[in-house]
C-alpha positions as CSV (number, residue, x, y, z in Angstrom):
1,M,-34.5,-14.8,-27.6
2,L,-30.9,-13.7,-28.2
3,Q,-29.7,-13.3,-31.9
4,L,-26.3,-12.2,-33.1
5,L,-26.5,-10.2,-36.2
6,Q,-23.7,-9.1,-38.6
7,P,-23.1,-5.2,-38.4
8,Q,-23.5,-4.9,-42.1
9,N,-27.1,-6.2,-41.8
10,L,-28.2,-3.3,-39.6
11,S,-28.7,0.3,-40.6
12,K,-27.0,2.9,-38.4
13,Q,-29.5,5.4,-39.5
14,M,-32.3,3.2,-38.2
15,F,-31.0,3.4,-34.6
16,S,-28.8,6.4,-34.2
17,R,-31.9,8.5,-33.2
18,A,-33.8,5.7,-31.4
19,S,-35.8,6.7,-28.5
20,P,-35.3,4.9,-25.1
21,G,-36.4,1.3,-25.2
22,E,-36.0,1.2,-29.0
23,G,-32.3,1.0,-29.5
24,V,-28.9,2.2,-28.4
25,L,-25.7,2.5,-30.5
26,L,-22.4,3.3,-29.0
27,D,-19.9,4.8,-31.6
28,N,-16.3,3.4,-31.2
29,E,-13.3,2.7,-33.3
30,Y,-13.1,-0.9,-32.6
31,S,-14.7,-4.0,-34.3
32,Y,-18.2,-4.7,-32.9
33,V,-21.2,-6.9,-32.9
34,D,-24.9,-5.9,-32.4
35,L,-27.0,-7.8,-30.0
36,W,-30.6,-8.0,-30.8
37,I,-32.7,-8.9,-27.7
38,G,-36.4,-9.3,-28.5
39,S,-39.1,-9.6,-25.9
40,K,-42.8,-9.1,-26.5
41,G,-42.2,-6.9,-29.6
42,T,-39.6,-4.7,-27.8
43,L,-36.2,-4.4,-29.5
44,I,-33.1,-3.2,-27.8
45,I,-29.9,-2.8,-29.7
46,F,-26.5,-2.9,-28.0
47,R,-23.3,-2.2,-29.9
48,M,-20.5,-3.8,-28.0
49,K,-16.7,-3.8,-28.5
50,I,-15.1,-7.1,-29.3
51,L,-12.3,-6.3,-27.0
52,I,-11.2,-8.7,-24.2
53,N,-9.9,-5.9,-22.1
54,F,-13.1,-3.9,-22.4
55,V,-15.4,-6.8,-21.7
56,S,-13.3,-7.9,-18.7
57,K,-13.5,-4.4,-17.2
58,L,-17.2,-4.1,-17.8
59,F,-18.2,-7.5,-16.2
60,F,-15.2,-8.3,-13.9
61,M,-14.4,-5.2,-12.1
62,A,-11.6,-5.8,-9.6
63,K,-11.7,-4.7,-6.0
64,I,-8.2,-3.7,-4.7
65,G,-7.1,-3.2,-1.1
66,L,-4.3,-0.7,-0.6
67,I,-2.5,-0.6,2.7
68,G,-0.5,2.5,3.2
69,G,2.6,2.2,5.4
70,S,5.0,4.7,6.9
71,G,5.1,7.9,5.0
72,L,1.7,7.1,3.4
73,E,-0.5,7.2,6.4
74,K,-2.9,9.7,4.7
75,L,-2.7,8.0,1.3
76,N,-5.7,9.1,-0.6
77,L,-6.1,8.7,-4.5
78,F,-9.6,10.0,-4.7
79,R,-11.4,13.4,-5.0
80,N,-14.5,12.4,-3.0
81,P,-13.9,9.1,-1.1
82,E,-16.5,7.3,0.9
83,E,-15.3,6.6,4.4
84,I,-16.1,3.2,5.8
85,K,-15.9,2.0,9.4
86,I,-16.0,-1.7,9.7
87,E,-15.9,-4.1,12.6
88,T,-14.2,-7.6,12.4
89,P,-14.2,-10.7,14.8
90,Y,-10.5,-9.8,15.4
91,G,-11.1,-6.2,16.6
92,D,-10.9,-2.9,14.8
93,P,-8.8,-2.3,11.7
94,S,-5.9,0.2,12.0
95,S,-8.1,2.9,10.4
96,T,-11.4,3.6,8.7
97,I,-11.3,2.7,5.1
98,L,-11.5,5.2,2.1
99,K,-13.5,3.8,-0.8
100,G,-13.3,5.1,-4.4
101,D,-12.9,4.3,-8.0
102,I,-9.7,4.4,-10.2
103,G,-10.6,3.6,-13.7
104,N,-13.1,0.8,-13.6
105,N,-11.9,-0.6,-10.4
106,Q,-12.9,-0.1,-6.9
107,V,-10.3,0.7,-4.4
108,F,-10.2,0.5,-0.6
109,I,-7.4,2.3,1.3
110,L,-6.4,1.5,4.8
111,S,-3.6,3.1,6.8
112,R,-1.4,0.4,8.5
113,H,-0.2,2.5,11.4
114,G,-3.3,4.8,11.7
115,R,-3.6,8.1,9.9
116,D,-1.5,9.8,12.6
117,H,1.1,6.9,12.8
118,T,0.0,6.1,16.4
119,I,0.1,2.3,16.2
120,T,3.5,0.6,16.7
121,P,4.6,-2.2,14.4
122,T,4.0,-4.8,17.1
123,H,0.4,-3.6,17.7
124,V,-0.8,-3.3,14.1
125,N,-3.9,-5.5,14.0
126,N,-2.9,-7.4,10.8
127,R,-5.7,-9.9,11.2
128,A,-8.4,-7.2,11.4
129,N,-6.8,-5.3,8.5
130,I,-6.8,-8.3,6.2
131,H,-10.1,-9.5,7.3
132,A,-11.8,-6.2,6.6
133,L,-10.4,-6.0,3.1
134,K,-11.6,-9.6,2.5
135,T,-15.0,-8.7,3.9
136,L,-15.3,-5.9,1.5
137,G,-14.7,-8.2,-1.5
138,C,-11.1,-7.3,-2.3
139,D,-9.5,-9.6,-4.8
140,H,-6.0,-8.1,-4.5
141,V,-4.0,-6.3,-1.7
142,I,-1.1,-4.0,-2.6
143,T,0.9,-2.5,0.2
144,T,3.5,0.2,0.5
145,T,6.4,0.1,3.0
146,A,9.5,2.0,3.8
147,C,12.5,-0.3,4.0
148,G,16.2,-0.3,4.8
149,S,18.7,-1.6,2.2
150,L,21.0,-4.5,3.1
151,R,22.6,-4.3,-0.4
152,E,25.0,-1.7,-1.8
153,E,23.2,-1.6,-5.1
154,I,19.7,-0.8,-3.5
155,D,20.1,2.9,-3.1
156,R,18.0,5.4,-1.3
157,G,14.9,6.2,-3.3
158,H,15.0,2.9,-5.1
159,I,11.9,0.8,-5.3
160,V,12.0,-3.0,-4.5
161,I,9.3,-5.4,-5.5
162,P,9.9,-8.3,-3.1
163,D,9.3,-11.9,-4.1
164,Q,10.2,-13.5,-0.7
165,F,10.0,-12.6,3.0
166,I,11.6,-13.8,6.2
167,D,9.5,-13.4,9.4
168,F,11.9,-12.4,12.2
169,T,9.1,-11.0,14.3
170,K,8.5,-12.3,17.8
171,H,5.1,-11.1,19.3
172,R,2.7,-11.1,16.4
173,I,-0.3,-13.5,15.7
174,N,0.4,-14.9,12.2
175,T,-2.8,-16.9,11.5
176,F,-6.5,-16.5,11.6
177,Y,-6.9,-19.9,13.2
178,N,-7.0,-20.3,17.1
179,I,-8.2,-23.9,16.6
180,F,-8.7,-26.2,13.7
181,E,-12.0,-28.0,12.8
182,P,-11.7,-31.7,13.8
183,G,-9.8,-33.5,11.1
184,S,-9.3,-30.3,9.0
185,P,-6.0,-28.6,9.8
186,V,-5.2,-25.5,7.7
187,H,-1.5,-25.2,6.7
188,T,-1.3,-22.5,4.0
189,P,1.4,-23.0,1.3
190,M,3.9,-20.1,1.4
191,A,6.6,-21.0,-0.9
192,D,5.9,-17.9,-3.1
193,P,3.9,-15.6,-0.9
194,F,3.9,-12.5,-3.4
195,S,1.6,-12.7,-6.3
196,F,3.4,-13.2,-9.6
197,Y,0.6,-11.4,-11.5
198,L,0.7,-8.3,-9.2
199,R,4.4,-8.2,-9.2
200,E,4.6,-8.3,-13.0
201,L,2.1,-5.5,-13.3
202,I,4.1,-3.4,-10.8
203,I,7.4,-4.1,-12.6
204,S,5.8,-3.1,-15.9
205,G,4.5,0.1,-14.4
206,A,7.9,0.9,-12.9
207,I,9.5,0.5,-16.4
208,D,6.9,2.6,-18.1
209,L,7.5,5.4,-15.5
210,G,11.3,5.1,-15.7
211,L,11.6,4.5,-12.0
212,P,14.8,3.1,-10.3
213,F,13.6,-0.3,-9.2
214,H,14.7,-3.8,-8.4
215,P,12.3,-6.5,-9.8
216,K,12.8,-9.0,-6.9
217,G,14.3,-9.2,-3.4
218,T,13.9,-10.9,0.0
219,V,12.5,-8.7,2.8
220,I,13.1,-9.6,6.3
221,T,10.6,-8.2,8.8
222,I,11.8,-7.4,12.4
223,E,9.6,-6.8,15.4
224,G,10.5,-3.1,16.0
225,P,10.0,-0.4,16.8
226,R,13.8,-0.2,17.4
227,F,16.1,-0.5,14.6
228,S,18.8,-3.2,14.2
229,T,22.1,-3.4,15.9
230,R,25.0,-3.6,13.6
231,A,25.5,-7.3,14.4
232,E,21.9,-8.0,13.6
233,S,22.0,-6.1,10.4
234,L,25.1,-8.0,9.3
235,M,23.4,-11.3,10.3
236,F,20.4,-10.4,8.1
237,R,22.6,-9.8,5.1
238,N,24.2,-13.3,5.6
239,M,20.7,-14.8,5.9
240,G,20.1,-13.7,2.4
241,A,17.8,-10.7,3.0
242,D,18.1,-7.8,0.7
243,I,15.8,-5.2,2.5
244,I,14.5,-4.9,6.0
245,N,11.2,-3.5,7.4
246,M,8.7,-3.9,10.2
247,S,5.5,-4.7,8.4
248,T,5.4,-7.3,5.7
249,A,5.1,-10.2,8.1
250,P,2.7,-11.5,9.2
251,E,0.6,-9.3,6.9
252,A,1.7,-11.2,3.8
253,A,1.1,-14.6,5.4
254,L,-2.4,-13.6,6.6
255,A,-3.4,-12.3,3.1
256,N,-2.4,-15.6,1.6
257,E,-4.3,-17.5,4.3
258,A,-7.4,-15.4,3.4
259,G,-7.0,-16.3,-0.3
260,L,-6.0,-12.7,-1.3
261,S,-3.3,-12.0,-3.9
262,Y,-0.7,-9.9,-2.3
263,A,2.2,-7.7,-3.4
264,A,4.3,-4.9,-1.8
265,I,6.0,-1.8,-3.0
266,A,9.0,-1.2,-0.9
267,L,10.8,2.2,-0.9
268,S,14.4,2.0,0.2
269,T,15.1,5.0,2.6
270,D,18.5,4.0,4.3
271,Y,21.2,1.4,4.7
272,D,20.0,0.1,8.2
273,S,23.1,-0.4,10.4
274,W,25.5,-2.6,8.5
275,K,27.6,0.0,6.7
276,H,30.5,1.5,8.5
277,D,30.8,4.4,6.1
278,E,27.2,5.4,6.7
279,E,25.4,6.9,9.6
280,P,23.1,4.3,11.3
281,V,19.5,4.6,10.3
282,R,17.3,7.2,12.2
283,W,13.5,7.7,11.9
284,E,14.0,11.3,10.8
285,D,16.0,10.1,7.9
286,V,13.5,7.5,7.0
287,F,10.7,10.0,6.9
288,R,12.7,12.6,4.9
289,V,13.8,10.2,2.1
290,F,10.3,8.7,1.8
291,S,8.7,12.1,1.6
292,E,11.1,13.1,-1.1
293,N,10.2,10.0,-3.1
294,V,6.6,9.4,-2.2
295,R,5.3,10.7,-5.5
296,H,7.0,7.8,-7.3
297,V,5.0,5.3,-5.2
298,T,1.7,7.1,-5.7
299,N,2.4,7.6,-9.4
300,L,3.1,3.8,-9.7
301,L,-0.1,2.9,-7.9
302,E,-2.2,5.1,-10.2
303,R,-0.4,3.6,-13.2
304,I,-1.2,0.1,-12.4
305,I,-4.6,0.0,-10.7
306,P,-6.7,0.7,-13.8
307,G,-5.1,-2.3,-15.5
308,L,-5.9,-4.8,-12.7
309,H,-8.4,-7.6,-13.3
310,V,-10.0,-10.2,-11.1
């Protein structure tokens, strides 16, 4: 039997010293109700906050997959993480997965290029990475990526929260399906590949932290590992791309195909090759700028993850 009682009808003194099995009261500054659960003469009293945020965290803990890109190969937001090795039908993921808690949420961290950055962009096993996070029960995937700027206003050290991508890769598998079931083709909608919910949360976090950021942008993913020629860089600008990297596609498409909400935090490190008054991009410069600004990315992740819900 479950009966809802008004708080004023219960005496705090009755239960504040209750022994196990008799009653529990949790002091809090919010409104509350008491749940009286009776079973064969045993009474258990629960004082619960009437707070949507609290209840959703208590019963609907989110599981978040983080994929760390260049500059965040050794991303670890936990004190004592559990290391998980997982196998998938598509081979091994890029790294073992670190599991830990941030707030009330479970977080799984995977390194896109391996923890020693040994995996080239072409050979990242995106299918295995996304499948592993899906298997672990993740609801959301948030990734980090270094990127080149194709726009004057996106300066080094600025964060971009992309809302569109252009897949300019050439040698990557971009679907989980090698064959369709008879009469059941799967053509995943991809008009808006980045989760609006996740992007709004990231934008809010960037505002709270006072970070220099751009709330939207189109990222074009090239095959790599080489950087663009000047002609290619100018072409990508004319195509409407705002930033350029070697990782978002087909990762984003696979996450959507797997039914996971997906968002990326892109950190601008250079101006690619289109500017004549700048030195063309070099890896050493990418790594240096990312290292100088990596704390902004990790602070942003730590800011937004506790507020995520299923």
